[in-house]
C-alpha positions, 0 to 999 in steps of 0.5 A: 775708902770709897771715892765719894767719901774721899770727896766729902772730906775735901773742902769745896772751892766755889767760884762764881763764873766770870763773863768770859769763863766759857772761853776757859772751858776749852783748856787745850785751846787756851793752853796753846800759845797760838790758841790752836783749836785742838778740840775742834780738830780732834772732834773732826777726826772723831767724826771722820772729817780728816781734811777739816781737822787739818785745816783747823790745825793749820789755821794759826800754825805755819808749822802744824806738820812739824808740831805734829812730830816734835811739839811739847804739846802744852795742850795735852798737859792742860787736857781735862781728860787727864783730870778725870779720876778713874775708879774701881767697881767699888768706887775707890780711887785708882788713878787719874785718866790720861790726856788725849794724844793731841800731838799724835792726832795732829800728825795723823791728819797732817800726813794725809792733808798737810805739806808732806802730802801736797804741794804749796799751791794746792795747800794754800788754795785749800786754806783760802777756801777754808770756812771751819764748821767748828768756829775757832782760831783756825779761821786766822789763816783763811781770814788773813788771806781773804780779809784784804779783799773784803776790806776787813783790814788794810794790808801793808804796801809791800814794805820790806822787813828783814828777819835774822834767823830762819828758825820757827820764830823767824819763819813764823814772822815771815809767814804772817808778814807776807799775809799782812802785805809785807815783803819779808826777807829772811837771812840765815847763817846755815846752808839750809833754812829752818835753823834749829829745826834742821841743825838741832832736831835729830832726823830720827824725830823730824824728817828733813823733807818735811821741813823743806815742804813746810818752808816752801809754803811760807816761800809761796806766800812771798817770803824770801830766804837767803841762806849762807848769809852771816849778819856782821860778815856778808851783810852788816846790821847797820845796812839792814836798818837802813835798807828795810822798814823794820828788823826782827832778830830771831837768831835763837839760843844756838851757842852752847853754854860753858860750865866753866869746868877745869879742863873744859877748854881743849880737844875732846870737849864739844857743845851738844848743839854743835855736835847735833849741827855737825851730824845734821850737815854731814860735817866731821866731829871727832868722837872717841869710843867712850862719850859722856853727855852732860845734861838732863833735858831733851837736848841732852837726850837728842845728843846722847841718842844721836851718839848711839846712832852714829856708833851703830852706823859707824860699826857696820850697822851692828847693835850698840854696846857690843864690845868695841863699839861706842859707849854713851852715858848721860850725867845729870844733876837731877835724879830720874824722877826730877829729870826735865826730859820727856818720859818718852825720851828717857824710855827710848834712850834706855832702850837704845843703850844710853846709860844714865848717871843721875843725881851727879854734877860735873866737877872737872874734866880730866886730861892726860899729859898730851891734853886728851880727855881721860875722865869726868870728875863728878860729885853727888848732888843732894838737891837741885832746887831750893824751897821756891823751886829755884835752881840752887844745887847742893852737893855732898862734897865728900862723895866724888868719883871719876868716870873714864871717858875720851869725849865730853859733850855739854848739853846744859843750856844755850845762849844767843850770839848777838856779836853782829850788833857791834855794827850798827846795833849800839842802841840795842840795850842788853841785860844781861849781855847777850839778851836784849832788853825787850818790851814784853807787849810789842817785842821791840828792843830799845832801838826803834824799828828793831824787834825780837822773836823766839828765844830772845823774846822769852828765853828757851821754851817750846817750838810752839812758843817760838811760833807764837812770838814770831806771829806777835812780832809780825803784828807789832811790825805792822803797827810800827810801819803802817801806823795802824793797829791790829785789834783782836776781836773774840767772837763767841757763839752759843748753840743749844744741842737738842740731839747731843750724843757721845760715842758709845763707851767713850768714858772707858776708852784707854789712851792709845799707846803710840807705836815705835820702831824696835830699838834694833831697827832704829839703830840700823839707820840714824835717819830711821823715824822712831815714832810711828803714825797712828792708823785711821782706826786708832786715830778715830778711837783716840779722838772719840775720847775727847770730852768736847769741853766746849759743850757743857750742861746749862741749868735753868734755875727757874725750872729746876725742882731740886730733886737731885736726879742729876746728882744721883746719875753723875758718874764722876760726882761733879754735881752737888746740891748744897744749902747756900748757908754752907758756902763761903760767902765771898764778895762776888758770891754774896753779891750774886745771891743778893741779886737773885734772892734779895737782901733778906733771903733765908740762906738755910732754906735755899740751895745751890747746884755746884758743878766741878768743870774738871770732873764733868765728862759731858756725858749728858746723863743729867740732861736725860735724867732731869724730869723738869727739862731744866738742863740742856747741853750747849756748845760754846765756840770762839774765834779771833778776827783782827781789824785795823784802826 
């Protein structure tokens, strides 16, 4: 069946655009928790303006360089390029196109112009001067740095704010608090700053020097970081509340969640996060030669792949899985198709020797008479989620087996440790225990002046979600301490593009395949970076695939002669001309028709042009084809500025 015929059988869903629908066109920017103008920096790369691309990416995100390596990239999940159908020459549907490699493109520009490429001073000066040619939320960083001088908002007067935890959320809060005129002091339990970015993300994914450089920029803004400081031991929570104008708790969920299995307590069983921390800090953690990791997410794969690397390194840098070397198996409730881990994690894990035991759940950890681990008993999992996609595993009780092993690492969820609240935090309500009750709008707890950020604010999510919550907490602290409110103002601009052009053949360019080290090269050194950075030519080519969703064809109904030429030339069939009588007269659509044609309009003899935004590739063929000059390409941009009242 031809693709056009397939579309004809699909019911048409008609939606009348709202006043702010233009903002939603840029789906990648909307999907990003900090609203990074991904389209802006991707198009800047396509145009060869690499420094401009970095400044746009860095504007709202203090961890742009880190996100270029390990971000979960919700922008890519929402990328409209991934919703474009690809067809054969005969018009039959083949597959959906793939999204732009936005994260990899961010890494490309960061490696040349980010924290890894220049010291904090020159980097901050570039951001101060930054006036984006493509208006977007990239303006945010430069805005904060200039606005106090311009009188746009009134900064704080140097009040001190305590932040517990130097992970992505805590440091993002410190970053913005410094820009807002505060003196943030960050308390970190570990000997190094950056929390789980250092002790939870393996070095083969995220270089430690890069983390240090990103943190140095935040310190250059005025944030103070005190490592080796445990709240509740060196400093009491009560003293923080007394000495600081506000407190932000951003400790994250670092404590491994117990599964309550028989035999779980004792030697040979460790939390996956504890194992990653030990490796990151160079501490000794006794592993046997046959290791099982319980879990199916990215953390579980980080653990399993780190086990493989330690094995390879410990055996004189020979390949993993040779006779006598350490074995790493990953046991997950989910089948291969259901596993929450990223596909690239699974594929690279397979390449490195991680063995999968998918669709099985742990029952008990078996121990010998001496107490050492000798096996993991598992049972077949029939279903992980119920009909409402809630976690509700069901098992086949009669189908069990025992996997021989001498070490078990549990990576099936984490929880926070808020034991320090026993000293002065009694008014911080917790529900359930370990998770404070939080106002979703302000991120303030039930205790006045005590806020949260990161995992405590929204549960375990992506790195970029932690960044967003840290920034949100900083704005709430500003309001709490100063009594003034930061109001976001969305400024939109519309520009007609009379000479709009696209790269030749952009609609046929396939997504770039990211290159990685060969498995044997990865295992020679536990710190060897797996993913390679895009080269200049590949980056520009990939960026040219961007549909530039801020640009869209605009139709002038007064000039349109309904010839259908635009429909005929549309390569993705995103345009249709239909009689008004064939549309479902929803209230907003009926009201629009009446306002344009009057109460007694003959719907059968009047037509409408329908446009599917998800299928439009912004090729402008409709503009070229229109004989009445009724269509024009128009760019919409938006940016956010903050003003105080």
